[in-house]
Each structure stands twice: as structure tokens, then as C-alpha cells.
C-alpha positions in Angstrom: 7.8 82.1 -39.0 12.2 82.3 -38.6 12.2 85.9 -39.7 9.2 86.9 -37.4 11.0 85.2 -34.5 14.5 87.1 -35.5 12.8 90.1 -35.4 11.0 90.1 -31.5 14.5 88.3 -30.3 16.6 91.5 -32.4 14.0 93.9 -30.7 13.9 92.3 -27.2 17.9 92.3 -26.8 17.7 96.4 -27.5 15.2 97.2 -24.7 15.0 97.7 -21.0 13.9 94.4 -19.2 12.2 95.1 -16.2 14.4 93.0 -13.5 11.6 91.2 -12.3 8.3 90.6 -14.3 5.5 91.8 -11.8 1.7 92.2 -12.2 1.6 96.2 -12.8 -1.9 96.2 -10.9 -0.2 95.3 -7.8 2.3 98.1 -7.5 2.4 100.7 -5.4 4.7 103.7 -6.1 5.8 105.9 -3.7 8.1 108.7 -6.1 7.7 110.3 -9.7 10.4 108.1 -10.3 8.6 104.8 -9.5 5.4 105.6 -10.9 7.1 106.5 -14.3 9.4 103.5 -14.6 6.4 101.0 -13.7 4.1 102.8 -16.2 6.8 102.7 -18.6 7.3 98.8 -18.1 3.4 98.0 -18.1 3.2 99.7 -21.2 6.4 98.2 -22.7 5.3 94.6 -21.8 1.3 95.2 -22.4 0.7 97.7 -25.0 -0.4 95.7 -28.7 0.5 97.9 -31.4 4.4 97.6 -31.4 4.6 96.2 -34.6 2.9 99.6 -36.3 3.6 101.9 -33.6 6.4 104.4 -34.9 7.2 105.9 -31.4 10.4 104.6 -29.6 9.8 103.8 -26.7 13.4 103.2 -25.5 14.2 107.0 -26.3 11.5 108.0 -24.3 12.7 106.4 -21.2 15.7 107.4 -21.6 14.8 111.0 -22.3 12.0 111.3 -19.6 13.4 109.4 -16.4 15.5 112.1 -15.3 12.6 114.4 -15.3 10.5 112.7 -13.3 13.9 112.4 -10.8 14.2 115.8 -10.9 10.9 116.4 -9.7 11.3 114.0 -6.9 14.8 116.2 -6.3 12.8 119.2 -6.4 10.9 118.1 -2.7 8.6 120.3 -0.9 10.3 123.3 -0.8 9.9 124.0 -5.1 7.0 121.5 -5.4 5.8 120.2 -8.9 2.7 121.8 -10.7 -0.3 120.1 -11.8 0.8 121.6 -15.3 4.1 120.6 -15.0 3.1 117.1 -14.0 0.7 117.0 -17.0 3.0 118.3 -19.7 5.4 115.5 -18.9 3.3 112.9 -19.1 1.7 114.1 -22.2 5.2 114.2 -23.7 5.9 110.4 -22.9 2.7 109.6 -24.6 3.2 111.8 -27.7 2.5 110.0 -30.9 1.3 106.5 -29.4 -1.1 104.9 -32.6 -3.7 103.6 -29.7 -6.7 105.8 -30.0 -8.1 104.4 -27.2 -5.3 104.8 -25.0 -5.8 107.1 -22.1 -3.3 107.1 -19.0 -5.0 108.7 -15.4 -2.4 109.2 -13.1 -2.5 110.5 -9.6 -0.3 113.2 -7.7 -1.1 112.9 -4.1 0.6 116.0 -3.2 -1.8 117.8 -5.1 -4.6 114.9 -4.4 -5.4 115.4 -8.3 -5.4 113.8 -11.5 -4.6 114.2 -14.9 -5.8 112.5 -18.0 -3.4 112.3 -20.8 -5.3 110.8 -24.4 -2.9 111.3 -27.1 -5.1 110.3 -30.0 -8.3 112.3 -28.9 -7.9 114.8 -31.7 -11.3 115.1 -33.5 -11.9 118.0 -35.6 -14.4 118.7 -34.5 -17.8 118.0 -31.9 -20.5 116.3 -33.3 -23.8 118.8 -32.8 -26.5 116.2 -31.6 -29.1 118.2 -30.2 -28.9 120.5 -33.7 -29.0 116.8 -35.7 -32.0 116.0 -33.4 -34.0 119.3 -34.0 -33.7 118.7 -37.9 -34.6 115.1 -37.8 -37.8 116.4 -35.9 -38.6 119.0 -38.1 -38.2 116.4 -41.3 -41.5 115.9 -43.9 -43.8 112.7 -43.2 -41.5 111.7 -40.1 -44.0 109.3 -37.7 -43.1 107.1 -34.4 -40.6 109.2 -33.3 -39.6 108.4 -29.4 -40.4 111.4 -28.3 -40.5 110.0 -24.5 -36.6 109.5 -24.9 -35.8 112.9 -27.1 -35.9 116.0 -24.8 -35.0 119.3 -26.1 -32.8 120.3 -23.8 -30.3 116.7 -23.8 -29.9 114.3 -26.4 -30.5 110.5 -25.0 -27.8 107.6 -25.7 -30.9 106.0 -28.3 -33.9 106.8 -30.2 -35.9 106.0 -33.3 -38.2 107.1 -36.0 -39.7 106.1 -39.4 -39.2 108.6 -42.3 -40.6 108.3 -45.8 -39.1 105.6 -48.5 -39.4 105.7 -51.7 -42.6 104.4 -53.2 -46.0 105.6 -51.4 -46.4 104.0 -48.2 -43.0 103.0 -47.8 -40.6 103.5 -44.9 -37.1 103.7 -43.3 -36.4 103.4 -40.0 -34.1 105.1 -38.5 -32.3 104.2 -35.1 -29.3 107.1 -33.5 -27.2 105.5 -31.1 -24.7 107.9 -29.6 -23.2 105.2 -27.3 -23.1 101.5 -26.6 -22.9 101.5 -23.0 -26.4 100.3 -22.6 -27.4 98.9 -19.1 -30.2 96.1 -20.0 -30.6 95.7 -16.3 -31.2 99.1 -14.9 -32.4 101.3 -17.7 -35.9 101.7 -18.1 -38.2 99.8 -21.0 -38.8 103.7 -22.8 -34.8 104.0 -23.2 -33.9 100.7 -24.3 -36.3 100.9 -26.8 -34.4 101.7 -30.0 -32.1 99.2 -29.1 -34.7 96.2 -27.8 -36.3 96.4 -31.6 -33.1 95.0 -33.0 -33.6 91.6 -30.3 -34.9 88.3 -31.2 -38.2 87.9 -29.0 -35.8 85.0 -27.1 -33.6 87.8 -26.4 -32.8 89.2 -22.7 -35.6 87.3 -21.1 -38.4 87.7 -24.3 -38.3 91.7 -24.2 -37.9 92.0 -27.8 -40.2 92.5 -30.7 -38.7 93.8 -33.6 -42.4 95.4 -34.3 -40.7 98.3 -36.0 -38.1 96.6 -38.1 -40.2 93.6 -39.5 -43.0 96.2 -40.5 -43.6 95.0 -44.6 -43.4 98.6 -45.6 -40.0 99.2 -43.7 -37.5 98.9 -47.1 -34.6 100.0 -45.6 -32.8 100.6 -41.9 -30.8 103.7 -41.1 -28.5 103.3 -38.1 -27.0 106.9 -37.3 -23.9 106.6 -35.1 -22.5 110.1 -35.7 -20.6 111.5 -32.2 -20.8 107.7 -30.9 -18.4 106.9 -28.5 -18.5 103.6 -28.1 -19.5 101.1 -25.1 -19.8 97.5 -25.0 -19.1 94.9 -27.5 -22.0 92.9 -26.5 -24.5 95.6 -27.1 -23.5 95.8 -30.8 -23.1 92.2 -31.2 -26.7 91.8 -29.6 -28.1 94.3 -32.0 -26.1 94.2 -35.4 -26.5 90.9 -35.7 -30.3 91.0 -35.2 -30.1 91.7 -39.2 -27.8 89.2 -40.4 -28.7 86.0 -41.9 -25.7 84.3 -41.8 -22.3 84.3 -40.1 -20.2 87.2 -41.4 -16.8 87.0 -41.2 -15.0 90.7 -40.7 -11.7 90.5 -39.6 -8.7 89.2 -37.4 -7.7 89.9 -34.0 -5.0 88.8 -32.0 -3.6 89.5 -28.6 0.3 89.5 -26.6 1.2 86.2 -26.1 4.3 87.5 -23.5 6.2 90.8 -22.5 8.3 90.8 -25.9 7.5 93.9 -27.9 6.6 91.4 -30.9 5.2 88.4 -28.8 1.7 88.0 -30.6 -0.6 85.4 -30.8 -1.7 84.1 -34.1 -4.4 86.0 -35.8 -7.5 84.6 -35.1 -10.9 85.2 -36.9 -13.6 87.6 -35.6 -16.9 86.7 -37.0 -20.4 87.8 -36.0 -23.1 85.1 -36.1 -26.4 86.3 -36.1 -29.4 84.6 -33.4 -31.6 81.4 -34.1 -34.1 83.9 -35.9 -32.8 86.8 -37.7 -35.3 89.8 -39.3 -37.8 88.6 -41.4 -36.0 89.6 -44.7 -32.7 91.5 -45.8 -33.3 95.1 -45.8 -30.6 97.2 -47.3 -28.7 99.0 -44.1 -27.2 102.4 -44.1 -24.5 103.3 -41.2 -24.1 106.9 -41.0 -20.4 107.9 -39.5 -18.8 110.7 -38.6 -14.9 111.3 -37.3 -16.4 111.4 -33.6 -17.7 107.6 -34.5 -15.4 105.5 -31.9 -14.5 101.8 -31.1 -17.6 100.0 -31.0 -19.3 102.1 -33.8 -15.9 101.8 -36.0 -16.1 97.9 -35.3 -20.0 98.4 -36.6 -19.0 100.0 -39.7 -16.4 97.3 -40.8 -18.9 94.5 -40.3 -21.7 97.0 -42.2 -19.1 97.3 -45.2 -18.9 93.5 -45.2 -22.6 92.9 -45.8 -23.9 92.7 -49.4 -26.6 94.6 -48.4 -25.1 97.4 -46.4 -23.4 100.5 -46.9 -21.4 103.2 -44.8 -22.6 106.9 -45.7 -20.4 110.6 -43.9 -17.1 111.1 -42.9 -13.6 108.9 -42.1 -14.4 107.7 -38.7 -11.9 108.1 -35.3 -9.7 105.2 -35.4 -9.8 103.8 -32.5 -11.0 100.1 -33.5 -8.5 97.7 -30.7 -11.1 96.1 -28.2 -10.1 96.1 -24.8 -10.7 94.6 -21.9 -9.8 96.0 -18.8 -7.2 93.5 -16.8 -7.0 90.9 -18.9 -4.7 88.1 -18.0 -2.8 86.0 -20.5 -2.0 82.4 -19.4 -1.8 83.6 -15.5 1.7 85.3 -16.7 1.3 88.8 -17.8 -1.4 91.9 -18.0 -2.2 92.8 -21.7 -4.1 95.8 -22.1 -5.1 98.0 -19.3 -3.6 98.2 -15.6 -3.7 99.7 -12.7 -5.7 101.0 -10.3 -9.6 101.1 -12.1 -11.0 103.5 -9.7 -9.0 106.3 -11.4 -10.9 106.0 -14.3 -13.8 108.0 -12.9 -11.7 111.1 -13.3 -10.9 110.2 -16.8 -15.2 109.7 -17.7 -17.0 111.4 -14.7 -15.9 115.1 -13.1 -16.3 115.6 -9.6 -15.4 112.1 -8.3 -13.2 111.8 -5.1 -10.2 109.6 -4.7 -7.8 109.2 -1.7 -4.9 107.5 -2.2 -1.1 108.2 -0.7 0.7 106.9 -3.2 1.5 107.9 -7.0 -1.6 105.6 -8.3 -2.1 105.4 -12.0 -4.3 103.0 -14.5 -3.4 103.2 -17.9 -6.4 102.6 -20.5 -5.1 100.7 -23.7 -6.5 98.0 -26.3 -6.0 94.5 -25.7 -6.6 93.0 -29.2 -5.3 94.6 -32.3 -8.1 94.2 -34.9 -7.6 94.1 -39.1 -10.0 93.4 -41.7 -10.4 91.0 -44.1 -7.2 92.4 -46.1 -5.0 92.9 -42.9 -5.4 96.5 -42.9 -5.6 98.3 -39.3 -8.0 101.0 -38.8 -5.9 102.5 -36.0 -5.2 106.1 -35.5 -6.7 106.2 -39.3 -10.4 105.5 -39.2 -12.9 103.8 -41.4 -13.3 105.3 -44.8 -17.1 105.3 -45.6 -18.6 103.9 -48.8 -20.3 107.3 -49.9 -18.0 110.3 -48.2 -19.9 113.4 -47.1 -17.9 115.8 -45.2 -19.3 117.8 -42.3 -20.4 120.7 -42.8 -21.1 122.9 -39.2 -22.4 126.1 -41.1 -25.0 124.1 -43.1 -26.0 122.1 -39.7 -26.4 125.5 -37.8 -28.4 126.3 -41.1 -30.7 123.7 -40.3 -29.3 121.6 -43.4 -28.0 118.1 -42.3 -26.2 116.8 -45.9 -25.0 113.0 -44.5 -28.8 112.1 -43.3 -30.2 113.5 -46.9 -27.3 111.4 -48.5 -28.2 109.0 -46.4 -31.9 109.2 -47.1 -31.2 109.4 -50.6 -29.0 105.9 -50.8 -32.1 103.4 -49.4 -34.8 105.4 -51.5 -32.8 105.1 -54.9 -30.0 102.9 -54.2 -27.4 105.1 -55.5 
């Protein structure tokens, strides 16, 4: 503890302290320079990965403050272009280890925003439509949720039954391309694959588990390739239904002060099963790829902790730090996301309008640091599957999904 405290003091002593501790959600910027300073200080105080990040944040301040001051000095005679603005901010954030990190920055003269995501560098995009096409042609497929699998656009989730090893045996297949379900507003058909996991007492007695509890279902395959995450409440609800006891998957911590190394203690991250778990424990395979992000990666960590679970596919994206927008700790400072949340629509949905005379901003960054039971971090690295099967675009285009085939092979033969 003494060593940790000394390290914190040394780090704080050489950093540029904000003159007054302020809530970054309330600050209004009237210039490029003010916007840079407020965001630099907000990240400095709330970013949770300073202990493992290699970016020299003080150096970024010294190097790029003059650039934003020069932007202000140019005035209306030589206005800054959106490309120049984006390039400058890209350099400020380049290399940050947080793979959730995104800064959405408003330029009031151009009435437009730029979105910077330094960690989003997947080697390929998951071809969900092609994978659906291959799945639908598999021999013995049945009970496919056809009403939620249109030909032209893949939905968020669907399910089906595939042949198991023995005569009459089945494997229940579930595909989740995201975990941002709207339980109140989405239709029963759209949510059917999710409801299949729920305890009958969950969410107003909507769950039935008819598919999972079938006696002929001997294994469960959950496909989260291309899953960009969503709400932890969704995954905690559905994946917990597969458990028969508490499962300790790792530890989390947050910042407890404005110092870069002012961390809380590590607290256990535990997934708790519902009062009534599924009928019997079945082998579970989680299928992942390089575009499995956030909640789907936490699901991979959980699956690897299960004695009856395996993860198949490729190393995941590397964004495992849970986040919670605008999280105030101890009524003192903000940890994680901060700024104007209305700007987030520029990052997620095209065509939104926004009107603000100021240099507005929204910084979307992890609130919690997450590690596994060995205190290993997956941030910027991803989760390595138990069985590695590389992505092959040519084979997919030709109609062969080797990752899916390998997952089914393990469920049928146990190897």
C-alpha cells in the first residue's frame, strides 16, 4: 500500500492539475483552446486505465495545446476545416488502450461533429448476412425463427435447432448480434431467442425455456460474432439462466479521485443464477470473432469459467471495461463518460440534428477496469478462445462456415 501511495504522489506531482475541480458535464467552451483544455482535464481525471496505458498524456497537452490555440488565431479569414479538426483530435487520442473510447466533438462554425475512436481497428467486418445464409442451408435445421430472419437484413437475435450427435439429439443455436434489447418496446417475436433463456418468473412471467429445457437438446451454441455489446443487464439475465451456482469471473475497480492512480480496491465480479436455473446443465459453446465486443467479451470470460463451457473462434475485440454514462462518485468527480450525451447520436445514428453555439463534446470511456481471476486485463487485447478457428472470408463467400462447423463438432463429440 505504501508503494502504491508513493507512486500516486509521484504521478500527481508531475501532472498539470486543473486549477478548480469542475463537473465536465457543466462546462461550456467558447473556443478550440477551451474545448481542448476541458477535454484533456476530463480525460486526465476520469480515465480508468492510466496504470496500464502507455500514452504520455502530459506530453499530448504540451504538444497539441499550441495547435488548438493556432486554430483560434486563424479566425474567419482562414477557417479550420472539418478534416483538420478531426486530424488534430485523432492525434490527441491516438493509442489510448480503452477500446470503448470515443470522443464526439462539435465544431459550431461548420455545424458538424467528428467522432474519434482510436481503438476501433477490427481486421474485417463480420458478414452476418452470409453466415445466416449458410446456417439456413444446414442439414437438419429446424424451428428457425423465420419471422425474425429476413433475407435482406439480419435482426438482432434468432434461434434454431441443429442436429446433435445421436439420433434425435439436438443442439439449440442462438445468435445475438447485439445486447441492446428493448424489453418494453420490442415485439415478442423479436425477443423470442432472449426469452428462451429466462426463468418463468423473470420480467413479468414472459420466459418459458421451452427450447433450452427440451430433453432432446444436449448442447447450447451461442453465436456472438459481430456482437457489438449493449446492456450488461441483458447478458446477466440470459447467461445467468445457464448457471446453477454463483460464478466468480474476475474483479472490477473504479477511480476514487482525480489523481491518475487514485483507484478503489478490486471488488469481485460475480454472476448469480436465477432462483430456478435450467433443468440440467448442458455443454455450452460461445462462438466469437474479432468483432465480438464489450458485453459479448464479458460473456466469453464467463463461459471460460464454466466447467461445461468452451469459447470457439477468434480473439475478441478488446473492449472489456464496463461503462456507465455520467457516473458521479462520492458527489466529487466524474468517472468514465462525460459531456453532452445528445452528441452521442452523431456516433451511433446518421442523420441526427444538433444545434449548439458552443464547442460541445461528449467523451465515451470505460467507467470500470475489469480483470479476470488472475488479474489479467483484456483491454486492447481481447479474449483468446479455448479453440481457435481463424476467420476465412474466401470460405465464407464459397458457402462454408468453418467456425460454426468447429463449434458444432465440439458439442457433438466433446473435442
